[in-house]
C-alpha positions as CSV (number, residue, x, y, z in Angstrom):
1,M,0.0,0.0,0.0
2,K,1.4,3.4,-1.0
3,T,1.8,6.1,1.7
4,V,1.7,9.8,1.0
5,Q,1.7,12.9,3.2
6,L,-1.5,15.0,3.4
7,R,0.0,17.9,1.5
8,E,0.8,15.5,-1.4
9,A,-2.6,13.9,-1.2
10,K,-4.3,17.2,-1.6
11,A,-2.3,18.0,-4.7
12,R,-2.8,14.5,-6.3
13,L,-6.3,13.6,-5.1
14,S,-7.6,12.7,-8.6
15,A,-4.7,10.4,-9.3
16,L,-5.1,8.7,-5.9
17,V,-8.8,8.2,-6.4
18,E,-8.2,6.7,-9.8
19,A,-5.5,4.4,-8.3
20,A,-7.9,3.3,-5.5
21,G,-10.5,2.4,-8.2
22,N,-7.9,0.3,-9.9
23,G,-7.2,-1.7,-6.7
24,K,-4.2,0.3,-5.3
25,P,-5.2,1.8,-2.0
26,T,-3.2,4.7,-0.4
27,T,-2.6,5.6,3.2
28,I,-2.5,9.3,4.0
29,T,-0.3,10.5,6.8
30,R,-0.5,13.7,8.9
31,H,2.6,14.6,10.9
32,G,4.1,11.2,10.0
33,K,1.2,9.2,11.5
34,P,-1.4,7.4,9.4
35,A,-4.6,9.5,9.4
36,A,-6.8,8.1,6.6
37,A,-6.9,5.8,3.6
38,I,-8.2,6.0,0.1
39,V,-9.7,2.7,-1.0
40,S,-12.1,1.6,-3.7
41,V,-15.9,1.4,-3.0
42,E,-15.7,-2.4,-3.3
43,E,-13.1,-2.6,-0.5
44,L,-15.1,-0.1,1.6
45,Q,-18.3,-2.2,1.3
46,K,-16.3,-5.3,2.5
47,L,-15.3,-3.4,5.6
48,Y,-18.7,-1.7,6.2
49,P,-21.4,-3.8,4.6
50,V,-24.7,-2.0,4.0
51,K,-27.7,-3.8,5.4
52,R,-30.8,-2.9,3.4
53,R,-34.1,-3.5,5.1
54,N,-37.2,-4.5,3.2
55,F,-40.3,-2.4,3.4
56,G,-42.0,-4.6,6.0
57,E,-39.0,-4.3,8.3
58,F,-39.1,-0.5,7.8
59,L,-42.7,-0.3,8.8
60,L,-42.1,-2.3,11.9
61,T,-39.6,0.3,13.1
62,Y,-42.4,2.9,13.4
63,P,-42.0,4.2,17.0
64,G,-45.7,4.4,17.8
65,G,-46.5,0.9,16.7
66,I,-49.2,0.1,14.2
67,E,-52.5,-1.4,14.9
68,L,-54.6,-2.1,11.9
69,E,-58.2,-3.2,11.9
70,R,-59.7,-5.1,9.0
71,D,-63.0,-3.7,7.6
72,A,-65.3,-6.7,7.9
73,S,-68.0,-5.2,5.6
74,P,-68.4,-7.1,2.4
75,S,-66.7,-5.8,-0.7
76,R,-68.8,-4.2,-3.5
77,D,-70.4,-6.3,-6.2
78,V,-68.8,-6.1,-9.6
79,D,-70.6,-7.1,-12.9
80,L,-68.1,-8.7,-15.3
């Protein structure tokens, strides 16, 4: 993994982002200590997977709870 100082990273950000997209991550240092890293989105998603909820799970998170009552009246007649 390549290491660059923050000053150099600011000047070459576009090139570093392109390199990360090609699978070559870069560590950015500040005052000689690692401070950040530029990695591809694929690598980022491996480290921090995104859990997507379905619509039913989303509705169940409603803070007030949901109580639904079914209308017992018969449905309307339809002539086909």
